[in-house]
LONULUM-229841 format. One record per atom (N, C-alpha, C): x, y, z. Coordinates in steps of 0.05 Angstrom, whole numbers, plus 32768, in hexadecimal, padded with zeros to 4 digits. Example, Ala and Ser with C-alpha at 12.3 -4.5 7.8 and 13.67 -1.06 7.14 Angstrom:
81087F8E809C/80F67FA6809C/81087FBE809C/81017FD3808E/81117FEB808F/81028001809D/
//
This chain:
81A77FC57FC4/819C7FAB7FC0/81827FA87FD0/816F7F9B7FC3/81567F967FD1/81547F787FD5/814E7F707FEE/814B7F547FF5/812E7F4D7FF9/81247F3A7FE8/81087F337FE8/81067F167FF2/80F67F118006/80F07EF6800E/80D77EEC8001/80D97ED57FF4/80C27ECA7FE5/80BB7EAF7FF1/80A27EAB7FF8/80997E928004/807C7E8C7FFD/80747E748003/80597E6A7FFE/80587E4D8004/80407E43800B/803E7E278011/80427E157FF9/80487DFC7FFE/804D7DE97FE8/80347DE87FD6/80397DEA7FBC/80237DEA7FA9/80167E057FA4/80227E1A7FB0/80167E357FAD/801D7E427F92/80327E387F85/803B7E457F6C/80517E597F71/805F7E577F87/80757E697F8E/808B7E697F78/80907E517F6E/80A57E4F7F59/809E7E5F7F40/80847E607F39/807C7E6F7F22/80817E8D7F27/807C7E967F3F/80827EB27F46/80A07EB77F44/80B07EA57F4E/80CD7EA87F4D/80D77EAA7F31/80CD7E987F1F/80D57E997F03/80CE7EB37EF6/80B77EBD7EFC/80AF7ED77EF0/80C07EEE7EF9/80C77EEE7F13/80D87F037F1E/80F47F027F11/80FE7EEA7F0C/81187EE77EFE/81167EF27EE2/80FF7EEC7ED4/80FB7EF77EB9/80FB7F157EB9/80F27F217ECF/80F17F3E7ED0/810C7F4A7ED9/811F7F3A7EE2/81397F447EE8/81437F3E7F04/81347F2F7F14/813C7F297F30/81527F147F30/81627F157F45/81767F007F4A/816A7EED7F5E/81687ED37F56/815A7EC07F67/816E7EB07F77/81697EAE7F91/81787E9C7FA3/81637E887FAE/81657E707FA4/81517E5B7FAA/815A7E4A7FC1/814D7E4D7FD8/81547E3E7FF0/81517E207FEC/813D7E187FDD/81397DFB7FD9/81507DEF7FC9/81587DFE7FB4/816F7DF57FA4/81887DF37FB5/818C7E087FC5/81A47E087FD6/81A37DF17FEA/818B7DEC7FF5/81897DD68008/81917DBB7FFC/818D7DB97FE2/81967DA07FD4/81B47DA07FD0/81BF7DB87FCA/81DC7DBA7FC5/81EB7DB37FDF/81E27DBC7FF6/81F27DB9800E/81F17D9C8019/81E07D8B800D/81E07D6E8015/81E57D5D7FFD/81F27D687FE8/81F97D587FD1/820E7D447FD7/82117D2F7FC7/82267D1B7FCD/82427D287FCF/82517D207FE3/826B7D2A7FE8/826C7D427FFA/82567D4D8003/82567D648015/82567D5B8032/82607D6D8043/825F7D66805F/82427D67806A/82317D76805B/82157D768063/82087D5B8061/820D7D4D804B/82027D328048/820E7D1F805C/82287D228062/82347D118076/82277D148091/82207D2D8098/82137D3280B2/81F77D2780B2/81E87D2A809C/81CD7D1F809A/81CD7D01809E/81E07CF38091/81E17CD68093/81E97CCE80B0/81FA7CDD80BC/82027CD780D8/81EA7CDA80EB/81D87CED80E4/81C07CF180F5/81AA7CDE80F0/81A67CD580D6/818F7CC580CF/81957CAA80C3/81AE7CA380C1/81B87C8A80B6/81B77C898098/81C37C74808C/81C57C71806F/81AB7C6B8062/81967C678071/817C7C628065/81717C7A8056/817D7C92805A/81747CA9804C/81837CAE8032/81937C9A802A/81A27C9B8011/81957C897FFC/81977C927FE3/818D7C817FCE/81A37C6E7FC4/819E7C5F7FAF/81B17C4B7FA6/81CB7C577F9C/81CA7C717F93/81E17C7E7F89/81F17C8E7F9E/81E87C8C7FB7/81F57C9A7FCD/81ED7CB77FD0/81D87CBF7FC1/81CE7CDB7FC4/81B77CDA7FD9/81B07CF27FE2/819B7CF47FF7/81807CEC7FEA/81727CDA7FF7/81577CD27FEF/81447CE57FFE/813C7CFA7FF1/812D7D0F7FFE/81117D058007/81067CF37FF7/80EC7CE87FFF/80EE7CD88018/81037CC7801A/81067CB78032/810B7CC9804B/811B7CDD8046/81217CF0805D/81087CFF8065/80F87D078051/80DF7D158057/80CC7D038068/80CB7CEA8061/80BA7CD78070/80C27CD6808D/80DC7CD98093/80E57CD880AE/80DF7CF280BE/80E47D0980B1/80E27D2280C0/80C67D2D80C2/80B57D2880AE/809A7D3380AF/80897D2880C5/80907D1180CF/80817D0480E5/80907D058100/80A77D138100/80B77D138119/80C37D2F811D/80B77D3E812F/80BF7D598133/80DD7D5B813B/80E67D4A814C/81027D4A8155/81157D45813D/810D7D32812C/811D7D2C8115/811E7D438101/81077D5180FE/81067D6880EC/81197D7E80F6/811A7D828111/812B7D96811C/81497D8F8119/814F7D75811B/816B7D6D8116/81737D7280FA/81617D6C80E7/81677D7180CB/816B7D8F80C6/81597DA080D1/815B7DBD80CD/81757DC780D8/817E7DBD80EF/81977DC680FB/81AF7DC080E8/81AD7DAB80D9/81C37DA380C7/81C27DB480AE/81AA7DB780A3/81A77DC38088/81A57DE28089/81957DEC809B/818F7E09809A/81A77E1B809D/81BA7E1480AE/81D17E2680B1/81E27E268098/81E37E0F808A/81F27E0E8071/81E37E1E805B/81C97E1C805B/81B97E2B8048/81BD7E49804D/81BC7E518066/81BF7E6E806D/81DA7E788064/81EF7E698068/820A7E718061/820C7E748043/82027E618034/82047E628016/81F27E79800C/81DB7E7C8018/81C97E92800F/81D77EAD8013/81E47EB18029/81F37ECA802E/82087ECF8019/82167EB98012/822B7EBC7FFD/821F7EC57FE2/82097EB97FDB/81FC7EC07FC1/81F17EDC7FC1/81E57EE47FD7/81DA7EFF7FD8/81F17F147FD7/82077F0E7FE6/821E7F207FE6/822A7F237FCA/82277F0F7FB9/82337F0F7F9F/82227F1E7F8A/82097F257F92/81F77F337F7F/82007F507F7C/81F77F5C7F66/81FE7F787F60/81F27F8B7F74/81FE7FA27F79/81F47FB57F8D/81D77FBE7F87/81CF7FBE7F6D/81B47FC77F66/81A17FB07F60/81A87F987F6A/81977F817F64/817E7F807F76/816A7F747F6B/81537F6B7F7B/81567F4D7F7F/815E7F457F97/81647F297F9D/814C7F1C7FAA/81427F087F9C/812B7EF97FA6/81347EDF7FB3/812F7EDC7FCC/81377EC47FDB/811E7EB37FDE/811C7E9D7FCE/81067E8B7FCE/810A7E777FE5/80F97E7A7FFA/80FC7E6A8013/80E27E5E801A/80DF7E448016/80C57E37801C/80BD7E3A803A/80D07E39804C/80CA7E3A8069/80D17E558075/80CE7E6A8066/80D57E858070/80C67E8C8089/80AC7E878089/809C7E8E80A1/80A37E7C80B8/80A77E6380B2/80AC7E4F80C8/80C67E5480D7/80DA7E5E80C9/80F47E6180D6/80FA7E7E80DE/80E67E9080DB/80E97EAB80E5/80FC7EBD80D5/80FD7EB980BB/81107EC980AB/81047EE480A1/80EB7EE880A4/80DE7F008098/80EC7F1A809E/80F57F1F80B6/81027F3A80BC/811C7F3E80AD/81287F2A80A1/81427F2D8094/813F7F398077/81267F3C806E/81227F468053/81167F628053/811A7F71803D/810C7F8B803A/80EE7F878036/80E77F728029/80CA7F6D8023/80C67F4F8021/80B07F45802B/80A97F288029/80917F258018/80937F148004/807D7F0E7FF2/80747EF17FF7/805A7EEE7FFC/804E7ED48001/803B7ECD7FEB/803E7EB67FDF/802B7EAC7FCB/80167E9C7FD9/7FFD7EA47FD5/7FE77E977FE3/7FD47E8B7FCF/7FCD7E727FD4/7FBB7E637FC2/7FA87E527FD2/7F907E4F7FC8/7F7B7E407FD6/7F857E237FDA/7F7D7E187FF1/7F867DFD7FF8/7F7E7DE87FE2/7F667DEA7FD8/7F5C7DD77FC4/7F6E7DD87FAB/7F767DF07FA3/7F877DF37F8C/7FA37DE77F91/7FAD7DEB7FA9/7FC87DE07FB0/7FC77DC17FB0/7FB27DB67FBB/7FB07D997FBB/7FAE7D8E7F9F/7F9E7D9B7F8E/7F9C7D927F73/7FB77D937F64/7FC67DA87F68/7FE07DAB7F5B/7FF37D957F65/7FF37D907F7F/80067D7C7F89/7FFF7D607F80/7FE67D597F7E/7FDE7D3E7F75/7FE27D3B7F57/7FDB7D517F48/7FDD7D4F7F2B/7FF97D537F20/80077D677F2B/80217D6E7F1F/80397D607F2D/80367D587F46/804D7D4B7F54/80477D2E7F5A/80307D247F53/802A7D087F57/80277CFF7F73/80217D127F85/801C7D0B7FA1/80007CFF7FA5/7FFD7CEE7FB9/7FE37CE67FC1/7FD67CFE7FD0/7FBC7CFE7FD2/7FAF7D147FE0/7FB87D157FFD/7FBA7CFD8009/7FC27CFB8025/7FDE7D078029/7FF07D008017/800C7D0A8019/800C7D298015/7FFC7D338002/7FFB7D4F7FFD/7FF07D5E8016/7FDC7D538022/7FD07D5F803A/7FE57D608051/7FF47D4A8052/80087D488067/801E7D5C8063/80277D60804A/803C7D738045/80327D90804B/80197D968044/800F7DB08049/800C7DB58067/80037DA18075/80007DA48092/801A7DA780A1/80307D9E8094/804A7DA080A0/80577DBC809E/804A7DCE808F/80547DE9808B/80437DFD809A/804B7E16809B/803C7E2B80A7/80217E2D8099/800D7E3680A8/7FF37E3A809B/7FF27E55808D/7FDC7E5A807E/7FDA7E73806F/7FDB7E8C8082/7FCE7E8A8099/7FCE7EA180AB/7FEA7EA880B5/7FFB7E9480BA/80167E9880C4/80277EA580AE/80237E9C8095/80327EA8807F/80297EC5807A/800E7EC9807B/80037EE48076/800D7EF7808B/80127EEE80A3/801C7F0080B9/80377F0C80B3/80477EFE80A3/80627F09809D/80637F158081/804C7F168073/804C7F1F8057/80497F3D8055/805B7F4A8046/80577F65803D/80467F668024/80487F508015/80397F4D7FFC/802C7F327FFB/80127F307FF6/80047F177FF2/7FFD7F157FD4/80087F017FC7/80027EFC7FAB/7FEF7EE57FA9/7FD77EE97F9F/7FC47ED37F9B/7FCB7EC57F81/7FCA7EAA7F83/7FD07E9A7F6B/7FB97E867F67/7FA17E907F68/7F8A7E7F7F63/7F7F7E827F46/7F8B7E947F37/7F827E997F1C/7F947E8C7F07/7F967E997EF0/7FA67E8E7EDA/7FC37E977EDD/7FD57E8A7ECE/7FF17E927ECE/7FF47EAE7EC4/7FE47EB77EB1/7FE67ED27EA7/7FDF7EE67EBC/7FCB7EDF7ECD/7FC37EF17EE3/7FD97EF37EF7/7FE67EDC7EFD/7FFC7EDC7F10/80137EED7F06/801A7EEA7EEC/80307EF97EE0/80297F177EE2/80107F1F7EDD/80097F3B7EDE/800D7F467EFA/80067F367F0E/80097F3F7F2A/80277F427F31/80377F2F7F28/80547F307F2D/80607F487F1F/80587F4D7F06/80637F647EF7/805C7F7E7F05/80447F807F0F/803C7F997F1D/804D7F9C7F37/80517F867F45/80627F877F5D/807E7F907F56/80897F857F41/80A47F8C7F38/80A67FAA7F30/80947FB37F1F/80967FCE7F15/808F7FE37F29/807A7FDE7F39/80707FF37F4B/807D7FF37F66/80887FDC7F6F/80937FDB7F8A/80B07FD37F8C/80B77FBC7F80/80D27FB27F85/80E87FC37F78/80E47FCB7F5F/80F87FDB7F52/80FC7FF67F5F/80E680057F64/80EB801F7F72/80F4801B7F8E/80EC80067F9B/80F680007FB7/81147FFD7FB7/811E7FED7FA4/813B7FE87FA2/814A80037F9D/813F80137F8B/814C802D7F85/814C803F7F9E/8136803F7FAD/8135804F7FC5/814880467FDA/814B802C7FDE/815E80217FF1/817B80297FE9/818180267FCF/819C802B7FC6/81A380497FC8/818F805A7FC3/819480777FC4/818D80847FDF/818680737FF3/817F807D800D/81698092800C/8153808A7FFE/813D809C7FF8/812480928006/811880A38017/8100809B8025/80E780A58016/80D280958019/80B8809D800D/80AB80B08020/80A080C68014/809380DA8025/807B80E68016/806380E48022/804C80EF8016/804C810E8019/8044811C8004/804481398005/80288144800D/801381348009/7FF8813C8010/7FEC81288024/7FDA81328034/7FCD81228048/7FB38116803D/7FB180FC803F/7F9980EE8038/7F9380DB804F/7F7C80DF805C/7F7580CE8072/7F6780B58068/7F6E809F8073/7F618085806D/7F53807B8086/7F3F806B8082/7F3080608098/7F42804C80A7/7F3B804780C1/7F4C803680D1/7F51801B80C3/7F6A801280C2/7F717FF980B6/7F797FE580CC/7F697FCF80CE/7F6F7FBC80E4/7F8A7FAF80E1/7F977FB180C9/7FB17FA480C5/7FC87FB780CD/7FC37FD080D4/7FD97FE180DC/7FEB7FD680F2/7FDF7FCB8108/7FF17FBF811C/80027FA88112/7FF77F978100/80077F8180F5/801D7F8C80E2/80167FA180D3/802B7FAE80C2/80417FB980D4/803A7FC680E9/804E7FD080FC/80607FBA8106/80537FA3810E/80627F8D8119/80777F838106/80717F8180EC/80847F7980D8/809B7F8D80D6/80947FA680D5/80A87FBB80D3/80BA7FBB80EB/80AF7FB88103/80BE7FB9811C/80D27FA1811C/80C97F8A8113/80DA7F728112/80F27F7880FF/80ED7F8580E9/81027F8C80D6/81167F9F80E3/810B7FB280F2/811D7FC680FF/812E7FB88115/81217FA68124/81307F988139/81477F88812D/81417F7B8116/81567F6C8109/816D7F7E8100/81667F9580F5/817A7FA880EB/818C7FB38101/81817FB78119/81917FC4812E/819E7FB08141/81987F96813D/81A47F82814F/81C27F83814E/81D07F7F8164/81C67F74817D/81BB7F898191/81BA7FA28189/81AE7FB6819A/81917FAF81A1/81897FB381B9/816E7FAD81C2/81617FC881CA/81557FD581B7/81497FEF81BC/812B7FED81BA/811D7FFD81CA/81007FFC81CB/80F4800781B1/80E17FF981A6/80D38001818E/80B580018194/80A78017818C/808B801A8191/807C80248179/8063801A8176/805180248162/8044803E816E/804780548160/803C806D816A/802B807A8154/802080928159/801180A08145/7FF580958141/7FE880A0812E/7FCB809A812A/7FC6807D8122/7FD880708113/7FD38054810C/7FD680418123/7FE0804C813A/7FE2803C8152/7FCA803F8164/7FB6804F815B/7F9E8054816B/7F868047815D/7F7A80338169/7F638026815C/7F4D803A8156/7F3F80358140/7F2780448138/7F2D80618130/7F4680668129/7F4D80828122/7F5680828105/7F48809280F4/7F51809680D9/7F6C80A480D9/7F7C809E80C5/7F9780A980C5/7FA380A980AA/7FB980B880A7/7FCA80B4808F/7FD48098808F/7FD6808C8079/7FE080708078/7FFE806F807A/800880798091/8024807A8097/8028806D80B2/8039805980B4/803E804C80CE/8054805C80DD/804C806780F4/806080758105/806B80628119/80868062811B/80948050812D/80A88061813D/80AA805B8157/80BE80698167/80D380558170/80EC805C816B/8103804D8174/8112805D8189/8113805281A1/8121805F81B7/813F805A81B5/814F807081B6/816C806E81B4/8179807A81CD/8191807181D3/819F807D81EB/81A5809A81E8/81AB80A381CF/81B280BF81C9/81AE80C481AC/81AC80DE81A5/81AA80E58189/81C480E1817B/81DA80E28189/81F480DC817D/81F480BF8173/81E980AD8183/81E78091817A/81D5808F8162/81BF809E8161/81AD809E814A/81BB80A78131/81CF80B98134/81DD80C3811D/81F580B18115/81FA809C8124/8211808B811E/820A8074810C/8218805D8110/8213804680FF/81F6803C80FE/81E780428113/81CB803A8114/81BC804580FC/81C2805E80F4/81B4806A80DD/81BA805A80C3/81D3805180C0/81DA804280A8/81CC802780A8/81CA801A80BF/81BE800080C0/81A0800280BA/8193801780C4/8177801B80BE/8173802080A0/818480308094/818280368078/8186801C8067/8199800C806F/819D7FF28060/81847FE18062/81767FE38078/815E7FD2807C/81457FDE806E/81487FF58061/813280018053/812580198062/813380248076/8129803A8085/813D80518085/8140805F806F/81548074806D/814C808E807C/815F809D8083/815B80B68092/814D80CA8080/813B80DA808C/813080F1807E/8140810A8087/815281138077/816581288080/815A8144807C/81678157808A/816481738084/814A8180808B/813A8174809C/8121818080A3/8122818C80BF/810B819780C7/810A81A680E0/8111819580F9/810D817B80F8/8113816B8110/813181688115/8141816E8101/815E816D8105/816981888110/8158819C8111/816181B78119/815F81BA8137/817481C58144/817281CA8162/815A81DA8168/814C81D3817D/813381E08185/813881F1819E/8128820581A3/812B821581BB/8124820481D4/812D820D81EB/812781FF8204/810981FD8207/810181E58211/80E481E18216/80D681D381FF/80E581CF81E8/80D881C181D2/80E781A681CD/80F0819A81E2/8100818181E0/80F1816A81D4/80D6816C81D4/80C8815581C8/80CD815281AB/80D88166819D/80DD81648181/80F9815A817A/81098156818E/8125814E8189/812581308181/812B812B8168/812A810F815E/8139810E8144/813B80F68139/814480F1811E/812D80E28111/812780E980F8/811180DD80EA/811B80CC80D2/811380B380D1/811880A280BA/80FE809C80AD/80FF80948094/80E7808C8086/80EA8070807A/80D880698067/80D9804F805A/80E08053803D/80F180418033/80F880408017/80E380318006/80D180248014/80BC80148007/80A680277FFC/80A280287FE2/808E803B7FD7/807180337FDF/806D801B7FE7/805280127FEF/804D8013800D/8060801A801D/805C801A803A/806B80328046/805F804A8046/806C80618053/806E805C8071/80858065807C/808A80628098/8098807C80A2/8091808480BA/80A1809880C8/80AD808B80E0/80C8808980E1/80D6807C80F6/80E480918107/80DA8096811E/80E380AC8130/80F880A18143/811080AB8142/812580A38155/812780B9816A/811F80B28183/811F80C48199/812F80B881B0/813A80C981C0/814980BF81D8/813580B481EC/813A809B81F4/8128808E8207/8126809E8221/810D80A38229/810980B28241/810780D0823D/810C80DA8224/810B80F6821E/80EE8100821E/80EA811A821D/80CF8126821C/80C0811C8203/80CE811C81EC/80C0811381D4/80B980F681D4/80CB80E681DE/80C680C981E0/80AE80C381F1/80AC80D08209/809680CC821B/807C80D7820F/807E80EF8202/806680FC81F7/805980EA81E2/806880DE81D1/805D80CD81BB/804D80B681C7/805780AA81DC/804A809381E9/8032809C81F9/803480B38206/801E80BD8217/800680C48205/800B80D381EF/7FF480DB81DF/7FE780C381D1/7FF780B081C9/7FEB809781BE/7FD9808A81D2/7FE3808581EA/7FD4807681FE/7FBC80868208/7FBE80A0820A/7FA880B28212/7F9180AF81FD/7F9880B181E4/7F8380AF81CF/7F77809381CD/7F88807F81D3/7F7D806481D4/7F68806081EA/7F6D806E8200/7F5C806A8218/7F43807B8218/7F4280918209/7F2C80A3820B/7F1E80A781F0/7F07809A81EC/7EF9809B81D2/7EEF80B781CB/7EE980C781DF/7EDF80E281DA/7EF680F481CF/7F0D80F281DB/7F24810281D1/7F2E80F781B6/7F2B80DD81B2/7F3280D18198/7F1F80DC8182/7F0580DE8189/7EF280E98176/7EF881078170/7F0081168184/7F0681328180/7F1F8135816E/7F3281238172/7F4A81248161/7F43811D8144/7F3281098141/7F2A81008126/7F1C81178118/7F0B81268126/7EFD813C8119/7F1281518110/7F2581578121/7F3A816A8119/7F4981608100/7F5181478101/7F60813C80EA/7F50813F80D0/7F37813980D1/7F27813B80B8/7F25815780AF/7F21816A80C1/7F20818680B9/7F3A819080AD/7F50818980B9/7F6A819280AF/7F7181848095/7F6A816B8092/7F70815D8079/7F62816A8061/7F4A81758067/7F3B81828052/7F45819F804D/7F4D81AC8062/7F5581C8805F/7F7381CD805B/7F8481BA8065/7FA181BD8064/7FAE81A3805D/7FA981998044/7FB2817E803D/7FD0817B8039/7FDF81928038/7FFC81908036/800781848050/80198171804D/802381628065/802E8174807A/803F81888073/804B81998086/803781AB8094/802581B68085/801081C78090/7FFE81B880A2/7FF781A0809A/7FE5818E80AA/7FF1818980C5/800B818180C5/8019817B80DE/801A819380F1/802181AA80E6/802481C280F6/800981CB8101/7FF481C880F1/7FDA81D280F9/7FCE81C28111/7FD981AA8115/7FCF819A812C/7FDC81A18146/7FF281B18145/800181B7815E/7FF081C38174/7FE081D8816E/7FD181E48184/7FBE81D08192/7FB181BF8183/7FA081AB818F/7FAF819981A1/7FC781908197/7FD7817E81A7/7FE3818B81C0/7FE981A581BE/7FF381B381D6/7FDE81B281EC/7FC581B781E5/7FAF81B681F8/7FA9819A8201/7FA9818781EE/7FA3816B81F5/7FB8815F8206/7FD081688204/7FE6815E8214/7FE081628232/7FD481788239/7FCD817E8254/7FB98169825F/7FA58163824E/7F91814E8255/7F9F81338258/7FB2812E8246/7FC081148247/7FD081118261/7FDC8127826A/7FEC81268282/7FDA8122829A/7FC3812E829A/7FAF812A82B0/7FA6810D82B0/7FA181028299/7F9A80E58297/7FB080D382A1/7FC980DA829A/7FE080CA82A3/7FE280CA82C1/7FDE80E282CD/7FE180E482EA/7FCA80D582F8/7FB280D782EC/7F9B80CA82F8/7F9C80AB82F7/7FA780A182E1/7FA8808482DD/7FC2807782E5/7FD7808782EB/7FF1807B82F0/7FFF807182D8/7FF9807D82C1/8005807582A7/8023807882A8/80318064829D/804E80668299/8054805D827C/806880698270/806E80618254/807A80458252/
//
């Protein structure tokens, strides 16, 4: 099963995206609809809302007057938090029930207006954010929902801004064009990413590039790492293990393969081989089995002792290295990253080597092995730098 979080600001057209995904075969879990169900007449949710805000939030038929309630909470932060405490736990419980009832091979889309605001992004395999220009959103709200411009502006201001939503987005869908253009973007997302992603998660299959292609430094690599790390933390909770961004994408101004390298420190490799591996696979980070890093190494090569997981997401390759915290390999990965971050001349030398090898040895395995002699020598310089500066991992 693939869990997709879908969000966007009011008036962005998120519902149009949800409808198209359902047409393509997704199972929709609509948080807004559930939020209505949990405070419907006769529910304990409505009883608790009335106890908190009085009967003035009821209409003539005894149902919740959502407009009256909105007028109360949008101008009162404490009141909004009281309402969220009542409603959100019920919505989460019902959402969990509906997701659990979906088929094992389903793509479940959870439409959550306040996904960014309530910190739900790490609970999904992928987060899709619908982004639309403010002027377009205001026009839709006044034209299609009958809001005054002042009310529309107030509702928009009460939600996360575009930057906050973009920070949690694995996919940004622009909805400033026609409906046909939006449908085409959703269809491409479905065919090229969501369907193969679900299959990869179900079959515990990691994405792995066979050839090396260097890309220029991407300023979003640290933000992409942060989203992935948050997903990993959620998957391994309540364990509190150290997670670090390592490798070339963690070094500013360095061209690299577009693969995010992440190091997860574990107490032992036995623990890495236990339930932790299953939890990571469920979260979209399956183990890459049967390769040289699983093979016992001779004494003195302890830096290679690890378990390697990848990403099931076809659009975001990841190498997730599980190493014992404090081991040679764990320290080495952090030392070389920080050494290259600190020394622009050595960074330039490494970049030159990378470009030469990518041209002459583009096969992934050959490329990695060909860098070993350079790193063996550079490691000595890094240790000298660490001793000189007092570096600690």
